[in-house]
C-alpha positions as CSV (number, residue, x, y, z in Angstrom):
1,M,-15.0,16.7,-23.2
2,E,-14.7,17.1,-26.9
3,K,-11.7,15.7,-28.7
4,S,-11.2,19.1,-30.3
5,V,-9.7,20.3,-27.0
6,L,-6.5,18.7,-28.2
7,D,-6.6,20.1,-31.8
8,G,-4.4,23.1,-31.0
9,F,-1.9,21.1,-28.9
10,R,-1.6,18.4,-31.7
11,L,-0.9,21.1,-34.3
12,A,1.6,22.9,-32.0
13,V,3.7,19.9,-31.2
14,A,3.8,19.0,-34.9
15,E,4.9,22.5,-35.9
16,K,7.5,22.5,-33.2
17,N,8.7,19.0,-33.9
18,L,8.0,17.8,-30.4
19,H,7.7,14.1,-29.6
20,P,4.9,13.2,-27.2
21,Y,3.8,9.6,-26.8
22,G,0.4,10.3,-25.3
23,I,-1.7,12.9,-23.5
24,K,-4.7,12.7,-21.2
25,V,-6.8,15.7,-20.1
26,E,-9.1,14.8,-17.2
27,R,-11.4,16.9,-15.1
28,K,-12.6,16.2,-11.5
29,N,-16.0,15.1,-12.9
30,R,-14.1,12.4,-14.8
31,D,-14.7,14.0,-18.1
32,S,-11.6,13.2,-20.1
33,V,-10.0,13.0,-23.5
34,T,-6.9,11.0,-24.6
35,H,-4.7,10.9,-27.7
36,F,-1.7,8.7,-28.6
37,W,1.0,9.2,-31.1
38,R,2.3,5.7,-30.6
39,S,1.5,2.5,-28.6
40,D,0.7,3.1,-24.9
41,D,3.7,1.2,-23.5
42,K,4.9,1.6,-20.0
43,V,7.6,4.3,-19.9
44,N,10.3,5.3,-17.4
45,L,8.8,8.3,-15.5
46,Y,12.4,9.4,-14.6
47,S,12.1,12.1,-12.0
48,A,8.3,12.1,-12.0
49,S,9.0,9.0,-9.8
50,K,10.0,11.4,-7.1
51,T,6.4,12.5,-6.6
52,F,5.4,9.0,-5.7
53,T,8.2,8.8,-3.2
54,S,6.9,11.9,-1.6
55,L,3.5,10.2,-1.2
56,A,5.2,7.4,0.7
57,V,6.8,9.9,3.0
58,G,3.4,11.6,3.6
59,M,1.8,8.2,4.4
60,C,4.4,7.4,6.9
61,G,3.9,10.7,8.5
62,E,0.2,10.1,8.8
63,D,0.9,6.7,10.3
64,G,3.0,8.4,13.0
65,R,6.2,6.7,11.9
66,L,8.1,10.0,11.2
67,K,7.9,13.7,11.3
68,L,9.3,16.1,8.6
69,T,11.4,17.8,11.2
70,D,13.2,14.5,12.0
71,K,16.9,14.6,11.3
72,V,17.8,12.1,8.6
73,L,21.0,10.9,10.3
74,D,19.1,9.9,13.4
75,Y,17.7,7.0,11.3
76,F,21.2,5.9,10.4
77,P,23.3,5.8,13.6
78,E,25.5,3.3,11.9
79,Y,26.9,6.1,9.7
80,R,27.2,8.8,12.3
81,D,31.0,8.3,12.6
82,C,31.7,8.7,8.9
83,A,29.1,11.5,8.1
84,A,30.5,14.8,6.9
85,P,30.2,17.7,9.3
86,G,26.8,19.3,9.1
87,S,25.0,16.1,7.9
88,G,23.3,15.8,11.3
89,D,21.4,19.0,10.6
90,I,19.6,17.7,7.5
91,A,15.8,17.2,8.2
92,L,13.4,15.2,6.1
93,R,11.7,18.4,5.0
94,D,15.1,19.6,3.6
95,L,15.3,16.4,1.5
96,L,11.8,17.0,0.2
97,H,12.8,20.5,-0.8
98,M,16.1,19.4,-2.4
99,A,17.9,21.5,0.2
100,S,20.2,19.1,1.9
101,G,23.2,21.4,1.6
102,K,25.1,18.7,-0.3
103,T,25.8,19.9,-3.9
104,E,26.1,16.5,-5.7
105,F,23.5,15.1,-8.0
106,W,24.3,11.7,-6.6
107,F,27.6,11.3,-4.6
108,G,30.1,13.2,-6.7
109,A,33.6,11.8,-6.2
110,L,32.1,8.8,-4.4
111,D,30.0,7.7,-7.4
112,G,32.7,5.1,-8.2
113,E,31.7,3.3,-5.0
114,M,28.0,2.9,-5.8
115,N,28.5,-0.8,-6.7
116,S,30.3,-1.7,-3.5
117,K,29.0,0.6,-0.7
118,D,25.6,1.3,0.8
119,W,24.3,4.4,-1.0
120,A,23.2,5.9,2.4
121,E,26.8,5.8,3.6
122,L,27.9,7.6,0.4
123,F,25.2,10.3,1.0
124,F,26.4,11.0,4.5
125,R,30.0,11.1,3.4
126,V,29.4,13.9,0.8
127,P,30.5,17.3,2.2
128,V,27.8,19.8,3.3
129,S,28.6,23.1,1.6
130,Q,25.4,25.0,2.3
131,K,23.3,25.3,5.5
132,P,20.6,22.6,5.2
133,G,17.2,24.0,4.4
134,T,18.4,27.2,2.9
135,C,19.4,26.5,-0.7
136,F,17.8,24.5,-3.5
137,L,20.3,22.0,-5.0
138,Y,18.6,19.5,-7.2
139,S,19.8,16.0,-6.3
140,N,18.6,12.5,-6.9
141,A,20.4,11.5,-3.6
142,C,17.8,13.6,-1.6
143,T,14.9,11.5,-3.0
144,Y,16.8,8.3,-2.6
145,M,17.4,9.1,1.1
146,L,13.7,9.8,1.6
147,G,13.0,6.3,0.4
148,R,15.6,4.9,2.7
149,V,13.9,6.5,5.7
150,V,10.5,5.1,4.5
151,E,12.2,1.7,4.5
152,K,13.7,2.2,7.9
153,V,10.3,3.0,9.5
154,S,8.2,0.6,7.5
155,G,10.5,-2.4,7.0
156,R,9.8,-2.4,3.2
157,N,11.4,-0.7,0.3
158,V,9.3,2.1,-1.2
159,R,8.0,0.0,-4.1
160,N,6.8,-2.7,-1.7
161,F,5.5,-0.2,0.8
162,L,3.4,1.6,-1.8
163,L,2.1,-1.6,-3.4
164,P,-0.9,-2.2,-1.0
165,R,-1.1,1.5,0.0
166,L,-1.1,3.1,-3.5
167,F,-0.5,1.0,-6.5
168,V,-3.1,-1.8,-5.9
169,P,-5.9,0.7,-4.9
170,L,-5.1,2.6,-8.2
171,G,-5.4,-0.6,-10.2
172,I,-1.7,-0.7,-11.0
173,E,-0.6,-4.3,-10.7
174,N,3.0,-5.3,-10.1
175,P,4.7,-2.0,-11.1
176,Q,8.3,-2.1,-11.9
177,W,10.7,0.3,-10.2
178,E,14.4,0.3,-10.4
179,A,16.4,-0.7,-7.3
180,D,20.0,-0.2,-6.3
181,P,22.5,-3.1,-6.0
182,A,21.2,-3.8,-2.4
183,G,17.5,-3.9,-3.4
184,H,16.6,-0.5,-2.1
185,T,14.2,1.4,-4.5
186,V,16.0,4.1,-6.4
187,C,13.0,6.4,-5.7
188,A,14.4,9.3,-7.7
189,S,13.8,7.7,-11.0
190,G,13.0,4.3,-12.6
191,L,9.3,3.8,-12.0
192,L,7.6,2.4,-15.2
193,L,4.0,3.3,-15.9
194,A,1.6,3.7,-18.8
195,L,-0.1,7.0,-19.5
196,D,-3.4,6.1,-17.9
197,E,-1.6,4.7,-14.8
198,F,0.5,7.8,-14.5
199,S,-2.6,10.0,-14.8
200,R,-4.1,8.4,-11.6
201,L,-1.6,10.5,-9.7
202,G,-3.4,13.6,-10.9
203,R,-6.7,12.0,-9.9
204,I,-5.5,11.7,-6.3
205,F,-4.7,15.4,-6.2
206,M,-8.0,16.3,-7.8
207,E,-9.9,14.1,-5.3
208,D,-7.9,15.5,-2.2
209,G,-6.3,12.2,-1.5
210,E,-9.0,9.7,-2.6
211,Y,-9.4,7.4,-5.5
212,Q,-12.7,5.9,-6.4
213,G,-14.0,6.7,-3.0
214,K,-11.1,5.1,-1.1
215,R,-8.8,7.3,1.0
216,I,-5.2,7.0,-0.2
217,I,-3.5,9.9,1.6
218,G,-4.6,12.9,3.6
219,A,-5.6,16.1,1.9
220,D,-3.3,18.1,4.3
221,Y,-0.1,16.6,3.1
222,L,-1.1,16.8,-0.6
223,H,-1.8,20.5,-0.1
224,R,1.6,21.1,1.6
225,M,3.3,19.2,-1.2
226,H,2.6,22.2,-3.6
227,T,2.2,25.1,-1.2
228,D,5.3,24.6,1.1
229,V,7.7,25.8,-1.6
230,I,11.3,26.6,-1.6
231,D,12.7,29.3,-3.8
232,N,14.7,27.9,-6.8
233,S,14.8,31.0,-8.9
234,N,18.5,30.5,-9.6
235,H,18.2,26.9,-10.7
236,G,19.8,26.4,-14.1
237,G,20.6,30.1,-14.2
238,G,16.9,31.0,-13.8
239,W,16.4,31.3,-17.6
240,E,13.8,28.5,-17.8
241,K,10.7,29.7,-15.8
242,E,9.2,26.2,-15.7
243,S,12.2,25.0,-13.7
244,S,12.8,28.1,-11.5
245,S,9.3,29.0,-10.2
246,G,9.5,27.1,-6.9
247,Y,9.8,23.5,-5.7
248,G,7.6,21.8,-3.2
249,Y,7.7,18.3,-1.8
250,Q,9.1,16.6,-4.9
251,V,6.8,18.6,-7.2
252,W,7.6,21.7,-9.3
253,S,5.7,24.9,-9.3
254,C,4.9,26.0,-12.8
255,S,5.3,29.5,-14.2
256,L,1.5,29.8,-14.2
257,P,0.6,30.7,-10.6
258,G,-1.2,28.0,-8.7
259,T,-0.2,25.3,-11.1
260,F,2.3,22.5,-10.3
261,R,3.5,19.3,-11.8
262,A,5.3,16.0,-11.4
263,D,8.2,16.2,-13.9
264,G,10.4,13.6,-15.5
265,M,13.2,13.8,-18.0
266,Y,12.2,13.9,-21.7
267,G,8.7,15.2,-20.9
268,Q,6.9,12.9,-18.4
269,F,4.5,15.4,-16.9
270,C,1.4,15.3,-14.7
271,I,0.3,18.9,-14.5
272,L,-2.3,20.0,-12.0
273,F,-4.7,23.0,-12.4
274,P,-6.4,23.1,-9.1
275,K,-8.7,26.1,-9.9
276,L,-9.9,24.3,-13.0
277,E,-10.1,20.9,-11.2
278,T,-8.1,19.5,-14.2
279,A,-5.0,17.4,-14.7
280,V,-3.0,17.0,-17.9
281,T,-0.7,14.0,-18.1
282,I,1.9,13.5,-20.8
283,T,4.4,10.8,-21.7
284,S,7.0,11.6,-24.3
285,H,10.6,11.4,-25.4
286,E,11.5,15.0,-26.1
287,E,15.2,15.6,-25.8
288,K,15.5,19.2,-27.0
289,D,12.5,21.1,-25.6
290,A,10.5,19.1,-23.0
291,Y,9.1,22.3,-21.5
292,G,7.7,23.2,-25.0
293,L,5.1,20.5,-24.2
294,V,4.2,22.3,-21.0
295,R,3.9,25.6,-22.9
296,A,1.8,24.0,-25.5
297,V,-0.6,22.8,-22.8
298,F,-0.8,26.4,-21.4
299,D,-1.2,28.0,-24.8
300,E,-3.4,25.5,-26.6
301,I,-5.4,23.4,-24.1
302,L,-5.9,25.8,-21.2
303,P,-7.9,28.4,-23.1
304,R,-10.3,25.6,-24.2
305,L,-10.9,24.6,-20.6
306,S,-11.5,28.0,-19.1
């Protein structure tokens, strides 16, 4: 792949005063091109961390440890007495879809107890205001609870569960991932990776669950991650098409049909173009127009790949 594939993107981000750190364009045949605007330090992937948590859920499902139809509260009988009405109806698939029926980003009025209480208890105490599974309500607490279920069935927090199953096979040694006060992986954010490490997520999707010939996860779950999609057209008022075109299992559907991405605050993106067998990975710190980076990929890189 010629470096020139990035010429239009580099010009566009300069003209629009966007702030990428690095970009990598990689095809299934391993042809790739990379460019950096600053040193390739490990960065907080923010909500792109959620996609890695989804992989952990998929692995546990393939192991026979859980089913996506399982009710979350069944894994936490210790909190059944304090759970808000309706909490027992929330399934793992609802958490993957951000459709728990609980409207809080974390725990709302209970956030002040996060240093003293088990976060799982706080989750169940939050009122259910929508029927679980019916309404997209973006929430870090949903992803956190997915991680707590992985921990319940595996005996290890998500970071430690994924270490031998994902990170070591990907050549990512000792990744740092934020934990809560009790040592449970936050899961919704806080995973620190460098650009090339982050791009290996895209490689897994392009290789249908393999990395360098080693099976990481089954192709079926990966396919369902971006095809079993909940409507989120009203998210944020629906004005930003990149955040209101559908949501899968902790991945966002893009406005371009058939395209999806892992997505973290300030522009941490791993964008998959299945038909082109291509992944575009970006790290950045763009506070004003993160989706301008996605549009620049569509406008300036995609035509050069077709």
